[in-house]
KEGU-566684 format. One record per residue: x, y, z of N, C-alpha, C in turn; residue in one letter. Coordinates in steps of 0.1 Angstrom, whole numbers, padded with zeros to 4 digits, always signed. Atoms other than C-alpha are relative to their C-alpha. Example, Ala and Ser with C-alpha at 12.3 -4.5 7.8 and 13.67 -1.06 7.14 Angstrom:
// residues 2
+0009-0012+0000+0123-0045+0078+0009+0012+0000A-0009-0011+0000+0137-0011+0071-0008+0011+0008S
This chain:
// residues 174
+0013-0001+0007+0198+0353-0171-0009+0010+0005X+0009-0011-0004+0173+0381-0170-0012-0006+0007X+0012+0005-0007+0146+0376-0145-0012+0005-0007X+0012-0004+0008+0111+0377-0162-0006+0013+0004X+0007-0012-0004+0096+0405-0142+0008+0013-0004X-0007-0012+0003+0124+0429-0151-0003+0005-0014X+0003-0004+0014+0112+0429-0188-0015+0006-0001X+0014-0004+0001+0075+0437-0179-0002+0010+0012X+0003-0010-0010+0068+0470-0161-0014-0001+0005X+0014+0001-0006+0037+0472-0138-0007+0012-0006X+0009-0011+0006+0008+0492-0153-0012+0000+0009X+0012-0002-0008-0023+0506-0136-0011-0010-0004X+0011+0009+0003-0051+0481-0133+0004-0014-0002X-0004+0014+0001-0030+0450-0136+0000-0007+0013X+0000+0009-0012-0032+0421-0112+0009-0012-0002X-0009+0012+0000-0008+0393-0103-0007-0011+0008X+0005+0011-0008-0016+0359-0090+0007+0000+0013X-0006+0001-0014-0009+0352-0053+0012-0009-0001X-0011+0009+0001+0014+0323-0063+0005+0000-0014X-0006-0001+0014+0038+0325-0093+0000-0015-0005X+0000+0014+0005+0032+0294-0115+0014-0005-0003X-0013+0005+0002+0069+0293-0122+0006-0007+0012X-0005+0006-0013+0074+0283-0085-0008-0012+0004X+0008+0012-0004+0047+0256-0085+0005-0013-0006X-0004+0013+0006+0053+0219-0091-0006-0002-0013X+0005+0002+0014+0049+0209-0127-0011-0010-0001X+0010+0009+0002+0018+0192-0139+0004-0010-0011X-0005+0008+0011+0035+0178-0170+0014+0003-0003X-0014-0002+0003+0069+0175-0184+0002+0005-0014X-0002-0006+0013+0075+0199-0212+0015+0000-0003X-0014+0001+0004+0108+0193-0231+0003+0009-0011X-0004-0009+0011+0125+0219-0252+0007-0008-0010X-0006+0008+0010+0134+0204-0285+0010+0007-0009X-0010-0008+0007+0156+0232-0298-0002+0015+0004X+0000-0014-0003+0161+0270-0299-0002+0008-0013X+0002-0009+0011+0152+0299-0321+0011+0011-0001X-0009-0011+0002+0178+0322-0336-0008+0011-0007X+0007-0011+0006+0162+0356-0343+0009+0012+0001X-0008-0012-0001+0176+0391-0348-0004+0008+0012X+0006-0008-0010+0156+0403-0318+0007-0003+0014X-0007+0002-0013+0176+0407-0285-0006+0008+0012X+0007-0007-0011+0154+0431-0265-0015+0000-0003X+0015+0000+0001+0117+0432-0258-0004+0012-0009X+0004-0012+0007+0116+0467-0273+0002-0001-0015X-0003+0001+0014+0131+0457-0306-0008-0012-0007X+0007+0011+0005+0111+0425-0310-0014+0003-0005X+0013-0002+0005+0080+0426-0332-0011-0006+0009X+0011+0005-0008+0047+0422-0314-0008-0011-0005X+0008+0011+0007+0032+0398-0339+0007-0004-0013X-0006+0006+0012+0041+0377-0369-0002+0010-0013X+0001-0010+0011+0027+0403-0394+0011+0010+0000X-0010-0010-0001+0050+0429-0381+0014-0006-0002X-0013+0007+0002+0079+0404-0380+0003-0002-0015X-0001+0002+0014+0073+0396-0417+0004+0014-0007X-0002-0013+0007+0073+0433-0426+0014+0005+0002X-0014-0004-0002+0109+0437-0412+0009-0007-0011X-0008+0007+0010+0121+0412-0438+0012-0008+0006X-0011+0007-0007+0143+0395-0411-0004-0015+0001X+0003+0014-0001+0144+0357-0414+0004-0005+0014X-0003+0006-0013+0147+0333-0384+0004-0015-0003X-0004+0014+0001+0163+0299-0379-0003-0007+0013X+0002+0009-0011+0152+0271-0356+0011-0011-0001X-0009+0011+0000+0178+0246-0346-0005-0011+0010X+0006+0011-0008+0164+0213-0334+0011-0009+0005X-0011+0008-0007+0185+0193-0309+0000-0014-0007X-0003+0013+0007+0200+0160-0323-0010-0011+0003X+0009+0012-0002+0177+0135-0305-0014+0001-0008X+0013-0002+0006+0146+0151-0322+0000+0002-0015X-0001-0003+0015+0159+0156-0358-0007-0009-0009X+0007+0010+0009+0145+0124-0372-0015+0004-0001X+0014-0004+0001+0111+0139-0364-0003+0011-0010X+0001-0010+0011+0117+0165-0391-0003-0006-0014X+0002+0007+0013+0113+0139-0418-0014+0002-0005X+0013-0003+0006+0085+0149-0441-0005+0015+0001X+0004-0014-0002+0082+0185-0428+0002+0009-0012X-0003-0008+0012+0097+0198-0460-0011+0001-0010X+0012-0001+0008+0064+0191-0477-0009+0012+0002X+0009-0011-0005+0047+0219-0458+0006+0014-0005X-0004-0014+0004+0048+0255-0471+0001+0009+0012X+0001-0007-0012+0040+0268-0436+0000-0009+0012X+0000+0008-0012+0045+0255-0401-0005+0008+0012X+0004-0006-0013+0031+0262-0366+0012-0004+0009X-0011+0002-0010+0059+0267-0341-0006+0004+0014X+0004-0003-0014+0051+0264-0304+0013+0003+0008X-0012-0004-0007+0077+0282-0283-0003+0003+0015X+0001-0003-0014+0083+0288-0246+0006+0014+0003X-0005-0014-0001+0085+0325-0239+0006+0003+0014X-0007+0001-0013+0110+0322-0211+0003+0013+0007X-0003-0013-0006+0115+0359-0204-0013+0006+0006X+0012-0006-0004+0078+0365-0197-0004-0004+0014X+0005+0004-0013+0063+0366-0162-0012-0009-0001X+0011+0010+0000+0039+0338-0153-0011+0003+0010X+0010-0003-0010+0019+0355-0125-0008+0012-0003X+0008-0012+0004+0004+0384-0144-0013-0005-0006X+0013+0006+0004-0033+0374-0147-0010+0011-0006X+0007-0011+0006-0049+0408-0156+0010+0010-0004X-0010-0009+0006-0030+0431-0179-0006+0012-0007X+0004-0012+0006-0033+0466-0193+0009+0003-0012X-0008-0003+0011-0019+0467-0228+0002+0016-0002X-0003-0014+0002-0003+0501-0237-0011+0007-0009X+0010-0006+0009-0029+0507-0265-0014-0001+0005X+0013+0003-0004-0059+0496-0245-0005+0010+0011X+0006-0009-0009-0083+0518-0225-0001-0006+0014X+0003+0007-0013-0089+0492-0198+0008-0014+0000X-0007+0013-0002-0072+0461-0184-0009-0012-0004X+0007+0012+0005-0082+0426-0197+0007-0012+0007X-0005+0012-0005-0077+0391-0184+0010-0006-0011X-0010+0005+0008-0047+0373-0198-0005-0009-0012X+0005+0010+0010-0068+0347-0217-0008+0007-0011X+0007-0008+0010-0085+0375-0237+0011+0008-0008X-0011-0007+0006-0051+0388-0249+0010-0010-0007X-0010+0008+0007-0022+0375-0271+0014+0003+0006X-0012-0004-0007+0004+0387-0246+0009-0012+0004X-0009+0012-0004+0035+0365-0238-0001-0002+0015X+0001+0002-0015+0029+0371-0200-0013-0007+0003X+0011+0009-0003+0007+0342-0189+0004-0011+0008X-0004+0011-0009+0006+0313-0165+0010-0011-0007X-0009+0009+0008+0022+0290-0192+0003+0008-0013X-0003-0009+0011+0040+0313-0216+0004-0007-0013X-0002+0007+0013+0035+0293-0248-0003+0010-0011X+0002-0008+0012+0040+0312-0280-0005-0009-0012X+0005+0007+0012+0022+0302-0312+0003+0009-0012X-0005-0008+0011+0037+0313-0345-0003-0008-0013X+0002+0006+0013+0026+0305-0381+0010+0007-0009X-0011-0005+0009+0056+0309-0404+0001-0007-0013X-0003+0007+0013+0065+0302-0440+0013-0008+0001X-0012+0009+0000+0089+0273-0442+0009+0003-0012X-0010-0003+0011+0120+0283-0463+0008-0012-0003X-0009+0012+0003+0141+0252-0458+0001-0009+0013X-0002+0010-0010+0148+0221-0437+0012-0008-0003X-0012+0009+0001+0181+0203-0431+0000-0009+0012X+0002+0010-0011+0174+0172-0411+0014-0003+0007X-0013+0004-0006+0211+0164-0406+0005+0010+0010X-0005-0010-0010+0219+0197-0388-0012+0005+0009X+0011-0004-0008+0184+0202-0374-0004+0015-0003X+0002-0014+0004+0182+0236-0392-0014+0001-0007X+0012-0003+0007+0148+0250-0401+0000+0015-0002X+0000-0014+0004+0147+0283-0420-0014+0005-0001X+0014-0006+0001+0116+0305-0416+0001+0014-0006X+0001-0013+0005+0105+0337-0432+0002+0011+0010X+0000-0010-0010+0102+0355-0399-0004-0007+0013X+0005+0005-0013+0095+0350-0362-0001+0013+0010X+0002-0011-0009+0083+0373-0334+0004-0003+0015X-0005+0003-0013+0104+0361-0304+0014+0004+0001X-0014-0003-0002+0137+0369-0288+0009-0011-0003X-0011+0010+0003+0169+0352-0298+0002-0009+0011X-0002+0010-0010+0174+0320-0279-0012-0006+0006X+0013+0005-0005+0137+0313-0273-0001-0015-0002X+0001+0015+0001+0132+0275-0266-0012-0004-0009X+0011+0006+0008+0110+0255-0291-0006-0012+0007X+0007+0011-0006+0084+0232-0277-0004-0011-0010X+0006+0009+0010+0069+0217-0309+0000+0008-0013X+0002-0004+0014+0066+0221-0347-0011-0008-0006X+0010+0008+0007+0036+0211-0367-0002+0006-0014X+0003-0006+0013+0027+0215-0404-0013+0007+0001X+0012-0008+0000+0001+0241-0410-0009-0005-0012X+0010+0005+0010-0030+0228-0429-0011+0011-0002X+0010-0010+0002-0050+0256-0444-0014-0005+0000X+0013+0006+0001-0079+0232-0449-0006-0002+0014X+0006+0002-0014-0083+0227-0411+0004+0010+0010X-0005-0010-0010-0063+0254-0394-0006+0014-0002X+0005-0013+0003-0077+0285-0412-0015+0001+0004X+0014-0003-0004-0109+0300-0398-0003+0014-0005X+0002-0013+0005-0118+0329-0421-0011+0008+0006X+0011-0007-0006-0150+0337-0402+0003+0004+0014X-0004-0003-0014-0131+0341-0369+0000+0016+0002X-0001-0014-0003-0135+0375-0352+0003+0002+0015X-0001-0004-0014-0127+0393-0319-0007+0013+0000X+0008-0012-0001-0153+0419-0310+0008+0012+0005X-0007-0012-0004-0139+0454-0309+0014+0001-0006X-0014+0000+0005-0108+0446-0329-0001+0000-0016X+0000+0000+0014-0102+0455-0365+0011-0009-0005X-0010+0009+0005-0085+0427-0384+0003+0004-0015X-0003-0002+0014-0066+0430-0417+0003-0013-0006X
């Protein structure tokens, strides 16, 4: 398996934690409930966000492990889902980062980077199909590497999840 730091080159202005969270005792027990099959096998080829992933026209498949498949009952009613993933290739000790496109470094919690103390990915995807018997969930797209573990799946509710007034100062949104 590829070590996380091999995928993330050091950039000027970045800072790492003194202790790597990956080596610390766990505070809670996160269980992977399945895996994501995506066309992306390298960090360079993987889209940086869901908008870019959709533009490629490449679908994705989540396969939920057998013990959790009964939990998929009723999910087919949703047009879109929220997928929480564990970005297992990302370093966990990078606390200040300098994105390639940014003039200055920023704290990890002010960025959408996968490199963070707990590398949890959040993806809103269009649900294409659900097969409870096989645990297969077809999505319109995903912005993670092939084999990424799934932590959770939730139906997306536009009435409560969408925040049209949300902004980030200094960032142009489409």
